[in-house]
C-alpha positions in Angstrom: -106.8 120.1 -48.9 -105.0 119.9 -52.0 -102.2 117.8 -50.2 -104.4 115.8 -47.9 -106.1 114.8 -51.6 -102.5 114.4 -53.0 -101.2 112.1 -50.4 -104.7 109.8 -50.7 -103.7 109.7 -54.4 -100.4 108.5 -53.8 -101.3 105.8 -51.4 -105.0 104.4 -53.2 -103.4 105.5 -56.7 -100.3 103.2 -56.6 -102.5 100.2 -55.5 -102.1 97.1 -57.8 -105.0 95.6 -60.2 -107.7 94.1 -58.7 -107.8 90.2 -59.7 -105.4 87.4 -59.9 -103.1 86.1 -62.3 -100.9 83.1 -63.3 -97.6 82.9 -62.1 -95.1 80.1 -63.4 -91.6 79.8 -62.7 -89.1 77.7 -65.0 -85.7 76.6 -64.4 -83.7 75.5 -67.3 -79.9 75.1 -67.4 -77.2 76.6 -70.1 -75.0 74.1 -71.4 -71.5 75.0 -69.8 -69.9 72.2 -67.5 -73.0 70.2 -67.2 -71.9 68.1 -69.4 -69.1 66.5 -67.1 -71.9 65.7 -65.3 -74.3 62.2 -65.0 -76.6 63.8 -62.3 -76.8 67.4 -60.8 -79.9 67.2 -58.4 -80.9 70.7 -56.6 -83.8 70.7 -54.1 -85.7 73.9 -53.9 -87.4 74.7 -50.5 -89.0 78.1 -51.9 -89.0 80.4 -54.6 -89.7 84.5 -53.3 -91.2 87.2 -54.9 -90.1 91.0 -53.8 -93.3 93.3 -54.7 -92.6 96.7 -56.1 -92.7 98.6 -52.9 -92.7 102.0 -54.4 -93.9 104.8 -51.8 -96.2 101.7 -50.0 -93.1 101.0 -47.9 -95.5 98.7 -45.6 -95.3 96.0 -48.1 -91.4 95.6 -48.3 -90.7 92.2 -47.9 -90.4 88.7 -50.0 -93.4 86.7 -51.0 -93.0 82.9 -50.7 -94.6 79.9 -52.4 -93.4 76.3 -52.4 -93.2 74.6 -55.8 -94.5 72.0 -57.0 -91.3 70.5 -57.4 -89.1 70.4 -54.9 -86.3 68.3 -56.5 -85.0 68.1 -60.1 -82.0 66.9 -62.5 -80.7 69.8 -64.1 -78.6 67.5 -66.7 -82.1 66.9 -67.8 -82.6 70.5 -68.9 -80.2 71.7 -70.5 -81.1 74.6 -73.5 -84.8 73.6 -73.6 -87.9 75.1 -72.2 -86.8 73.8 -69.1 -89.3 72.5 -66.4 -91.9 74.5 -64.2 -91.0 74.6 -60.5 -94.1 76.8 -59.6 -97.6 77.5 -61.4 -100.5 78.8 -59.5 -102.6 81.8 -59.0 -101.8 85.1 -57.6 -102.8 88.5 -56.5 -101.9 91.0 -59.5 -99.3 93.1 -58.9 -95.6 94.2 -60.0 -92.7 92.8 -58.5 -89.2 94.0 -58.5 -86.8 90.9 -57.4 -86.5 86.9 -57.6 -85.1 84.8 -54.9 -84.6 80.6 -55.9 -83.6 79.4 -52.5 -81.5 76.2 -53.1 -80.9 74.2 -49.9 -78.8 71.4 -51.2 -77.0 70.6 -54.6 -76.0 66.8 -55.3 -73.5 66.2 -58.4 -72.0 63.0 -59.8 -69.2 63.5 -62.3 -69.7 61.2 -65.5 -66.1 60.2 -65.5 -65.1 58.2 -62.4 -68.6 58.3 -61.3 -68.1 60.5 -57.4 -69.6 62.9 -55.9 -68.0 66.4 -55.9 -69.3 69.9 -54.8 -70.7 72.6 -56.4 -70.7 75.8 -54.9 -74.4 77.6 -55.0 -73.5 81.1 -56.0 -77.5 81.9 -56.9 -78.1 84.5 -55.0 -82.0 87.1 -55.3 -81.6 88.5 -58.8 -83.4 92.4 -59.7 -85.9 91.5 -61.9 -89.1 93.7 -62.9 -92.2 92.0 -64.0 -95.8 92.2 -63.2 -98.6 89.6 -63.0 -101.4 91.1 -64.8 -105.3 89.9 -63.7 -106.5 86.7 -65.9 -103.0 86.8 -67.5 -100.2 84.4 -67.4 -96.3 85.5 -66.6 -93.7 83.0 -67.0 -90.5 83.7 -65.6 -87.5 81.2 -66.7 -84.3 81.6 -64.6 -81.4 80.0 -66.6 -78.7 78.3 -64.4 -75.2 76.9 -65.4 -72.6 75.1 -63.7 -69.4 76.7 -64.3 -66.1 75.0 -64.0 -63.9 76.7 -61.8 -61.0 74.4 -61.6 -58.8 77.4 -63.0 -59.2 79.0 -59.8 -58.1 77.4 -57.0 -59.6 76.2 -54.5 -62.8 76.7 -56.4 -64.0 73.8 -58.3 -67.5 74.1 -59.8 -70.5 76.6 -59.1 -73.9 76.5 -60.1 -75.0 80.2 -60.9 -77.5 82.3 -62.4 -76.6 83.8 -66.0 -80.2 85.2 -67.1 -83.6 85.3 -67.1 -86.5 85.6 -69.7 -90.1 87.2 -68.7 -93.3 86.1 -70.7 -96.8 87.2 -70.5 -99.4 85.3 -72.1 -96.7 83.5 -74.6 -95.0 86.4 -75.4 -91.3 87.3 -74.4 -91.0 90.8 -72.4 -87.8 90.8 -71.4 -84.6 88.8 -71.4 -80.9 89.1 -69.7 -79.0 88.4 -71.6 -80.4 90.1 -74.4 -80.4 87.7 -77.6 
């Protein structure tokens, strides 16, 4: 009997809080090699979140949302608050990963005004955060364009170098710390 009650507690006691919260995903660019470019357009088909599963293995998978901004120029968002690519109400829950999907990168160098390739190295990142009922959770993804020309045949790469998580405007997590 106690075993059955324990199993019921595990399944129902681990449930997400009731209600909805607001989730905002922002993108900004860290100043590395972005100064070499007059334009770096990225297209974003979707952003995905992995719910924290715990013992609820049936919740394994990704929740996908469509961005409000499907294309943006990274040169416009260097070392500032960035741009919100998604803001919307979602069910309150805990999450363990974020995947910023990038379909295409089009870049034009300042010098010579020619188009160059930038390899997309942005991958899903383990990132624990919670969306609480009635609260705003903001996740800021810090991207950077790296000059890899000293490692031929590579030229330039787009990488995710860090993130910040805010709950109601208060910083709760930052990688790298600083």
